[in-house]
C-alpha positions as CSV (number, residue, x, y, z in Angstrom):
1,M,11.3,-15.0,30.7
2,P,14.4,-13.1,29.3
3,G,14.4,-11.9,25.8
4,H,16.7,-13.2,23.0
5,V,17.7,-12.5,19.4
6,L,17.9,-15.5,17.1
7,L,19.4,-15.8,13.6
8,T,18.2,-18.9,11.8
9,A,20.2,-20.8,9.2
10,P,19.4,-19.9,5.6
11,D,16.7,-22.0,3.9
12,A,17.0,-23.6,0.4
13,L,16.6,-20.2,-1.2
14,G,19.2,-18.6,1.0
15,I,16.8,-16.7,3.2
16,A,17.5,-16.4,6.9
17,R,15.4,-15.0,9.7
18,L,16.6,-12.5,12.4
19,Q,14.0,-12.7,15.1
20,F,13.4,-10.7,18.3
21,S,11.7,-12.4,21.1
22,H,10.8,-11.0,24.5
23,P,7.5,-12.7,25.6
24,G,5.1,-10.5,27.5
25,K,7.0,-7.3,26.6
26,L,6.1,-6.9,22.9
27,N,9.7,-7.9,22.1
28,A,11.1,-4.8,23.9
29,L,14.9,-4.9,23.8
30,S,16.9,-5.6,26.9
31,V,20.5,-4.5,27.2
32,Q,21.6,-8.1,26.5
33,M,19.4,-8.2,23.4
34,W,21.1,-5.1,22.0
35,R,24.5,-6.8,22.7
36,D,23.4,-10.0,21.1
37,L,22.1,-8.2,18.0
38,R,25.5,-6.6,17.6
39,A,27.3,-9.9,18.0
40,I,25.1,-11.7,15.5
41,L,25.5,-9.0,12.9
42,E,29.2,-8.8,13.3
43,R,29.4,-12.6,12.8
44,L,27.1,-12.3,9.8
45,N,29.1,-9.5,8.3
46,A,32.3,-11.6,8.7
47,T,30.8,-14.7,6.9
48,P,32.2,-15.3,3.4
49,P,29.6,-14.5,0.7
50,E,29.5,-18.1,-0.5
51,Q,28.5,-19.2,3.0
52,A,26.2,-16.3,4.0
53,P,22.5,-16.0,3.5
54,R,21.3,-14.2,0.4
55,V,18.6,-12.2,2.3
56,V,17.7,-11.7,6.0
57,L,14.1,-11.3,7.1
58,V,14.0,-9.1,10.3
59,Q,11.0,-9.9,12.4
60,G,9.5,-9.9,15.9
61,E,7.8,-12.9,17.5
62,G,4.2,-13.2,18.3
63,G,2.7,-10.6,15.9
64,Q,4.7,-7.7,17.2
65,F,7.9,-6.1,15.8
66,V,9.8,-4.4,18.6
67,A,8.2,-2.0,21.2
68,G,11.3,-0.1,22.0
69,A,13.7,-0.9,24.8
70,D,13.0,-2.7,28.1
71,I,12.0,0.2,30.3
72,E,12.1,-1.9,33.5
73,E,15.9,-1.9,33.1
74,F,16.2,1.8,32.8
75,P,16.7,2.7,36.5
76,D,19.9,0.6,36.4
77,F,21.7,3.1,34.2
78,R,19.6,6.1,33.1
79,F,20.2,8.4,36.2
80,D,23.9,8.7,35.8
81,A,25.4,10.6,32.8
82,A,28.3,8.2,32.4
83,T,26.3,5.0,32.4
84,L,23.6,6.6,30.2
85,A,26.2,7.6,27.6
86,H,27.7,4.1,27.7
87,Y,24.3,2.6,27.0
88,H,23.6,4.7,24.0
89,E,27.1,5.1,22.6
90,E,28.6,1.6,23.4
91,V,25.5,-0.7,23.4
92,V,22.7,0.7,21.2
93,A,24.7,2.7,18.5
94,P,27.1,-0.2,17.7
95,A,24.2,-2.6,17.2
96,L,22.5,-0.2,14.8
97,N,25.7,0.4,13.0
98,A,26.3,-3.3,12.6
99,L,22.9,-3.5,10.9
100,L,23.8,-0.5,8.7
101,D,27.1,-2.2,7.7
102,C,25.4,-5.4,6.8
103,E,26.4,-6.5,3.3
104,L,23.2,-8.5,2.9
105,P,19.7,-7.2,2.0
106,L,17.6,-6.8,5.2
107,V,13.8,-7.0,4.9
108,A,11.9,-5.7,7.9
109,E,8.7,-7.7,8.4
110,I,6.7,-5.3,10.6
111,E,3.7,-6.3,12.6
112,G,2.1,-4.4,15.5
113,A,4.4,-2.0,17.5
114,C,7.5,-0.5,15.8
115,V,8.4,2.2,18.2
116,G,11.6,3.6,19.9
117,G,14.4,1.1,19.3
118,G,12.1,-0.9,17.0
119,L,11.8,2.1,14.7
120,E,15.6,2.5,14.8
121,I,16.1,-1.1,13.8
122,A,13.5,-0.8,11.0
123,A,15.3,2.3,9.7
124,C,18.5,0.2,9.3
125,C,16.8,-2.3,7.1
126,D,16.6,-1.9,3.3
127,I,12.9,-2.7,2.7
128,R,10.1,-2.3,5.2
129,V,6.9,-4.1,4.8
130,C,4.2,-3.6,7.4
131,G,0.6,-4.4,8.3
132,E,-2.3,-2.0,8.3
133,G,-2.4,-2.2,12.1
134,S,1.2,-1.4,12.6
135,R,2.2,1.7,14.6
136,F,5.4,3.8,14.3
137,G,6.9,6.4,16.6
138,V,9.4,7.5,19.2
139,P,7.2,8.9,22.0
140,I,10.1,9.1,24.5
141,A,9.4,12.7,25.4
142,R,6.5,11.4,27.4
143,L,9.0,9.5,29.5
144,G,11.2,12.5,30.1
145,F,14.2,11.9,27.8
146,P,15.4,12.7,24.3
147,M,16.7,10.5,21.5
148,A,20.5,10.0,21.6
149,P,22.5,12.0,18.9
150,L,23.9,9.0,17.1
151,E,20.4,7.4,16.9
152,I,18.9,10.7,15.6
153,E,21.5,10.6,12.8
154,I,20.6,7.1,11.8
155,V,16.8,7.5,11.8
156,A,17.0,11.0,10.1
157,R,18.8,9.4,7.1
158,V,15.7,7.3,6.4
159,I,12.7,9.4,7.4
160,G,14.2,12.9,7.1
161,E,14.6,15.6,9.6
162,T,11.1,17.1,9.1
163,V,9.3,13.9,9.9
164,L,11.7,13.1,12.8
165,R,11.1,16.5,14.3
166,E,7.3,15.7,14.3
167,L,7.8,12.3,15.9
168,L,10.2,13.6,18.6
169,L,8.7,17.0,19.4
170,E,5.1,16.0,19.3
171,A,5.7,12.4,20.5
172,R,3.3,11.3,17.7
173,V,2.7,7.7,16.9
174,L,1.9,7.1,13.2
175,A,-0.6,4.7,11.7
176,A,0.7,2.5,8.9
177,A,-1.0,4.6,6.2
178,E,0.7,7.8,7.5
179,A,4.0,6.0,7.7
180,R,3.7,5.0,4.1
181,A,2.7,8.4,2.9
182,L,5.8,9.9,4.7
183,G,8.2,7.3,3.2
184,L,8.9,5.5,6.4
185,V,7.8,2.1,4.9
186,N,7.8,0.7,1.4
187,R,4.5,-1.0,1.4
188,V,1.4,-1.6,3.6
189,V,-0.6,-4.8,3.4
190,P,-3.4,-6.4,5.5
191,D,-2.1,-7.6,8.8
192,A,-2.7,-11.3,7.8
193,Q,-0.5,-10.8,4.7
194,V,2.6,-9.3,6.2
195,A,4.6,-12.5,6.5
196,D,3.7,-13.6,3.0
197,E,4.5,-10.2,1.4
198,A,7.8,-9.9,3.3
199,R,8.7,-13.5,2.2
200,R,7.9,-12.7,-1.5
201,T,10.1,-9.6,-1.3
202,A,12.9,-11.7,0.1
203,E,12.5,-14.3,-2.6
204,R,12.7,-11.7,-5.3
205,M,15.9,-10.4,-3.8
206,A,17.4,-13.9,-3.3
207,A,17.0,-14.6,-7.0
208,L,19.3,-11.6,-7.9
209,S,23.0,-11.4,-8.1
210,P,24.4,-11.4,-4.5
211,Q,27.4,-9.5,-5.7
212,A,25.3,-6.7,-7.3
213,L,23.2,-6.3,-4.1
214,R,26.4,-6.1,-1.9
215,L,27.9,-3.5,-4.2
216,N,24.7,-1.5,-4.3
217,K,24.5,-1.4,-0.5
218,R,28.1,-0.3,-0.3
219,A,27.5,2.6,-2.7
220,L,24.3,3.6,-1.0
221,R,26.1,3.7,2.4
222,Q,28.8,5.8,0.9
223,F,26.3,8.1,-0.7
224,G,24.4,8.5,2.6
225,R,27.6,9.5,4.4
226,A,28.7,11.9,1.7
227,H,25.3,13.3,0.9
228,G,26.0,12.7,-2.7
229,S,28.9,15.2,-3.0
230,R,32.1,13.8,-1.4
231,W,32.7,10.3,-2.7
232,E,35.7,8.2,-1.8
233,D,37.7,6.4,-4.5
234,R,35.1,4.9,-6.8
235,A,37.5,2.6,-8.7
236,P,36.9,-0.4,-6.4
237,H,33.2,-0.3,-7.2
238,Y,34.0,-1.4,-10.8
239,A,36.2,-4.4,-9.9
240,Y,33.2,-6.7,-10.4
241,A,33.7,-6.3,-14.2
242,P,35.4,-9.8,-14.8
243,T,33.5,-11.7,-12.2
244,E,31.4,-14.8,-12.9
245,E,28.2,-13.3,-11.5
246,H,28.6,-10.4,-13.9
247,R,29.2,-12.7,-16.9
248,E,26.4,-15.0,-15.9
249,G,23.8,-12.3,-15.6
250,L,24.6,-10.9,-19.1
251,A,24.9,-14.4,-20.7
252,A,21.5,-15.4,-19.3
253,F,19.9,-12.3,-20.7
254,N,21.4,-12.9,-24.1
255,E,20.5,-16.6,-24.1
256,K,17.0,-15.8,-22.9
257,R,17.2,-18.0,-19.8
258,P,17.0,-17.4,-16.0
259,A,20.3,-16.5,-14.5
260,R,21.9,-18.9,-12.1
261,F,23.9,-16.9,-9.6
262,T,26.5,-18.5,-7.3
263,P,27.8,-16.2,-4.6
264,S,31.5,-15.5,-4.8
265,S,34.1,-13.5,-3.0
266,P,33.4,-9.7,-2.9
267,A,34.8,-7.7,-5.8
268,G,37.0,-4.8,-5.0
269,D,38.0,-3.5,-1.6
270,A,36.5,-4.7,1.7
271,P,33.4,-2.9,2.8
272,T,33.9,0.5,4.4
273,R,33.1,0.3,8.1
274,R,32.1,3.2,10.3
């Protein structure tokens, strides 16, 4: 059965699910699944804030996250430099960048295998929740090939060059506790509690100001690109000052009541794309 990527409509709290499904292959990503992921994220990124989900849960089907790419497809393109470069530069990297460019909070709900392309996808999410039985790594040196440069850049931003060197040059696969100690995941829970913990995380985020979360993500992306030293014009960041969400958050605090946020059009300039 071919694999697919599905984005569900947001529920009553504004939480949507982005799910990877490839039965019998631990949700390994086919070329078409990478393309579908990019298309879904580009549509999501173009959705007006008032119509978009507040949070997206990123998950795999059947108790697994994503076990890399579909290796059975590799002979179709890996043995020619041009087709190999096209796969990494025009298929995989644009999908990952679409995840990174997402204005919405992404919560990775990680069960089982999170290796290769799965690790790259998790690295593009904002919060990573995993089960005690989860495993993390990029053991592709065992298969005779390296990680592509753009993918190294993306993953190194999250886990750091030192840890990535260990994963790539030793082909190590980390247990969940090791991944937590190295900062690769935010929290580890018993396997049976992963979905509940990820859901609670998403619900906490969904109750916050969508505008504030969007602006935080924009600033964090810019900080990551500039390494904290070469910022672009910061004035657009402060354009949220007169917005209703800003006024509502402060009014609710002063009136000692829960805030009631209604998503509105983004403040300031359009998000910076890669």
